[in-house]
C-alpha positions in Angstrom: -2.0 5.9 -17.4 -1.1 3.3 -14.8 0.4 3.8 -11.3 3.8 2.4 -11.6 6.8 4.1 -9.9 8.4 4.2 -13.3 5.2 6.1 -14.9 4.6 8.2 -12.2 8.7 9.0 -12.8 7.6 9.6 -16.6 4.4 11.4 -16.0 7.1 14.2 -13.1 10.0 14.1 -16.3 7.2 15.3 -18.6 6.0 18.1 -16.4 9.4 19.3 -16.0 10.4 19.5 -19.8 7.2 21.6 -20.4 7.5 24.0 -18.0 11.2 24.1 -19.1 11.1 24.1 -22.5 9.1 27.4 -22.0 10.5 29.0 -19.2 13.9 28.8 -19.7 14.3 30.2 -23.7 12.0 33.1 -22.0 13.8 34.1 -19.1 17.2 33.5 -21.4 15.6 36.2 -23.5 15.1 38.6 -21.1 18.6 37.8 -20.0 16.5 37.0 -16.5 17.9 35.0 -14.1 15.4 31.8 -13.5 12.7 32.6 -11.0 13.2 28.9 -9.2 10.6 29.4 -6.9 8.1 29.9 -9.2 9.3 28.0 -12.1 9.2 24.7 -8.9 5.3 25.9 -8.5 4.9 25.8 -11.9 5.6 22.1 -12.9 4.1 20.5 -9.7 0.6 22.4 -11.1 1.4 20.9 -14.6 2.4 17.6 -12.9 -1.0 17.3 -10.7 -2.9 18.3 -13.7 -1.3 15.6 -15.7 -2.1 13.5 -13.1 -5.6 13.7 -12.7 -5.8 14.3 -16.9 -4.8 9.9 -16.7 -7.1 9.7 -13.8 -3.8 8.7 -10.6 -4.9 7.6 -7.3 -5.6 11.1 -5.3 -1.9 10.4 -3.0 -0.5 10.5 -6.6 -1.6 13.6 -8.0 -0.5 14.9 -4.4 2.7 13.3 -4.1 2.7 15.0 -8.0 2.2 18.5 -7.6 4.5 19.2 -4.0 7.2 17.0 -5.5 9.4 20.1 -6.9 8.3 22.4 -4.1 9.6 20.4 -2.1 12.9 20.3 -3.8 12.8 23.6 -4.0 12.7 24.0 -0.6 15.3 21.5 0.5 17.5 23.2 -1.7 17.5 26.2 0.1 17.8 24.5 3.9 21.5 22.8 2.5 20.6 19.4 4.2 23.6 17.0 4.4 22.4 14.7 1.4 23.4 11.8 3.4 20.7 12.1 5.8 18.2 11.9 2.4 20.5 8.3 2.0 19.3 7.5 5.6 15.5 7.9 5.2 15.6 6.6 1.7 16.6 3.6 3.4 14.6 3.6 6.1 11.5 4.0 4.1 12.6 1.0 2.2 13.1 -1.2 4.7 9.4 -0.4 5.8 7.8 0.6 3.3 9.2 -1.9 0.4 5.9 -3.0 -0.8 4.4 0.7 -1.9 7.5 1.1 -4.1 7.2 -2.8 -5.5 3.6 -2.9 -5.7 1.6 -0.3 -4.5 0.4 -1.6 -1.4 1.8 1.5 1.5 1.2 -0.5 4.9 -2.1 0.1 6.3 -2.3 -1.0 9.8 -6.0 -2.8 11.2 -8.0 -0.8 14.1 -9.0 -3.1 17.0 -12.3 -2.3 15.4 -11.8 -4.7 12.4 -9.9 -7.8 14.6 -12.9 -8.1 16.4 -14.6 -8.5 13.5 -12.8 -10.5 11.9 -12.8 -12.3 15.2 -16.3 -12.5 14.8 -16.1 -14.4 11.7 -13.4 -16.4 11.8 -15.1 -17.9 15.5 -17.7 -19.6 12.8 -14.9 -21.4 11.3 -12.1 -21.7 14.5 -10.4 -23.6 13.8 -9.3 -22.9 11.1 -5.9 -21.9 8.8 -6.1 -18.2 8.6 -3.9 -16.0 5.6 -3.2 -12.4 5.9 -1.3 -11.2 2.6 1.2 -8.4 3.5 0.6 -8.3 7.4 2.2 -5.6 8.3 3.8 -5.6 11.6 0.7 -8.3 13.0 -2.1 -5.8 14.2 -4.2 -8.5 12.4 -2.4 -11.4 12.9 -1.2 -10.7 16.3 -4.9 -10.0 18.3 -6.3 -12.9 16.1 -4.2 -15.4 17.4 -5.3 -14.8 20.8 -8.3 -14.4 20.5 -8.9 -17.9 18.0 -6.0 -20.3 20.6 -7.4 -23.2 18.2 -6.9 -21.9 14.6 -3.2 -21.4 12.9 -2.4 -17.6 11.8 0.3 -17.0 8.8 1.6 -14.2 8.1 3.4 -13.1 4.1 5.1 -9.2 4.9 8.2 -8.5 2.4 9.6 -5.2 4.0 12.5 -6.0 6.6 11.9 -3.6 9.7 8.1 -4.1 9.9 8.8 -7.7 8.6 10.8 -7.8 12.3 8.3 -6.3 14.5 5.6 -8.8 13.7 8.1 -11.3 14.2 8.7 -10.1 17.5 4.7 -9.5 18.4 4.3 -12.9 18.0 6.9 -14.9 20.2 4.8 -16.6 22.7 2.0 -17.7 19.9 2.6 -20.6 18.5 -0.3 -21.0 16.3 1.7 -17.5 14.0 3.6 -18.6 11.5 5.7 -15.5 10.6 7.3 -15.4 6.9 9.3 -12.8 5.3 8.3 -13.3 1.4 6.0 -11.4 -1.9 2.6 -12.1 -1.1 2.8 -13.2 -4.8 4.4 -16.3 -3.5 1.7 -17.9 -1.1 0.4 -20.9 -2.2 -3.6 -19.6 -1.1 -5.3 -23.5 -0.9 -3.3 -24.4 2.1 -5.4 -21.8 3.7 -10.0 -21.7 5.2 -9.6 -18.2 4.7 -7.7 -15.6 2.9 -7.7 -11.4 4.2 -5.4 -8.4 2.1 -5.6 -4.7 3.5 -4.0 -4.1 0.4 -4.7 -0.9 -2.1 -6.4 -1.2 -5.1 -3.6 -1.5 -7.5 -3.2 -5.0 -6.7 -7.0 -6.5 -7.0 -7.8 -7.8 -10.2 -4.6 -9.6 -9.7 -4.9 -10.9 -6.6 -8.6 -12.4 -7.3 -7.0 -14.0 -10.0 -5.2 -16.0 -7.7 -7.7 -16.3 -5.5 -10.0 -17.7 -8.2 -6.9 -20.5 -9.7 -5.9 -21.1 -5.7 -8.5 -21.4 -3.3 -10.5 -25.0 -2.4 -14.3 -24.6 -2.7 -15.9 -23.6 0.8 -13.1 -20.9 1.8 -13.5 -17.4 2.3 -10.8 -14.2 1.0 -11.4 -11.1 3.0 -10.6 -7.7 1.4 -10.3 -4.9 4.4 -12.0 -1.7 2.1 -10.4 -2.3 -1.2 -13.6 -4.5 -3.5 -12.3 -6.5 -6.5 -12.9 -4.8 -9.6 -15.7 -6.1 -11.2 -17.1 -8.5 -8.5 -20.2 -8.6 -6.1 -19.1 -9.7 -2.9 -21.4 -12.9 -0.6 -21.0 -10.2 2.7 -19.6 -6.9 3.3 -19.4 -5.9 6.9 -19.3 -2.8 8.1 -17.3 -2.5 10.9 -17.5 0.7 13.0 -14.7 3.1 12.5 -13.5 6.3 11.7 -12.2 6.3 8.6 -15.3 3.2 7.1 -13.3 -0.3 6.8 -15.4 -2.7 5.2 -14.9 -6.3 5.1 -15.2 -7.6 1.3 -16.2 -11.0 1.9 -16.2 -13.3 -1.3 -17.2 -17.0 -0.3 -16.1 -19.9 -2.9 
């Protein structure tokens, strides 16, 4: 089972149906009230088992295990529904990529930026594309390191895009795009960088092969391309480990 949001909802729903189909008849026959705390824990355990059996990533397993117990907990707090709506809107504005493309918001650290700067110095000047650029934690410092090169960032979450736009003000060698990364034409760039998740890597590699010209370079932070051998792996000195997988075209 792939880790798409619709299928995750189906998995959670299956856990709910499995537990309630046993609990309701039992407690109805006993003429007892349903113990919702124990029931929510049972649903969480069942969802965790289903997620593990279907080989979901670890973060999905955690979310499945905690989802129903957290619903029980928040129901008892009598929180105004407006706060949940506000939280949802904020999460959508910041983490849209996680909802639409299974791409969480990752921020590149200083060690990674320095490793990229050293690698790009061999190609300076170059045209660099950051797919899923977040708040510009990679693009902005690289533009300062290499003023002769040109940097483009693609980001589709409104608030993170806005933050990156503000951080890039005053830097003429940055182009900041509010757009889906799949709309980028990779052939316009010498170096393409991605810090996404395992989910889109196979599809992204097909786009790399189809569009990037010979002599160009594709770099993936932390997540290798399935079935492809990198031409170079840069071990960045940081914790947790975030190797750079380099694929020369």
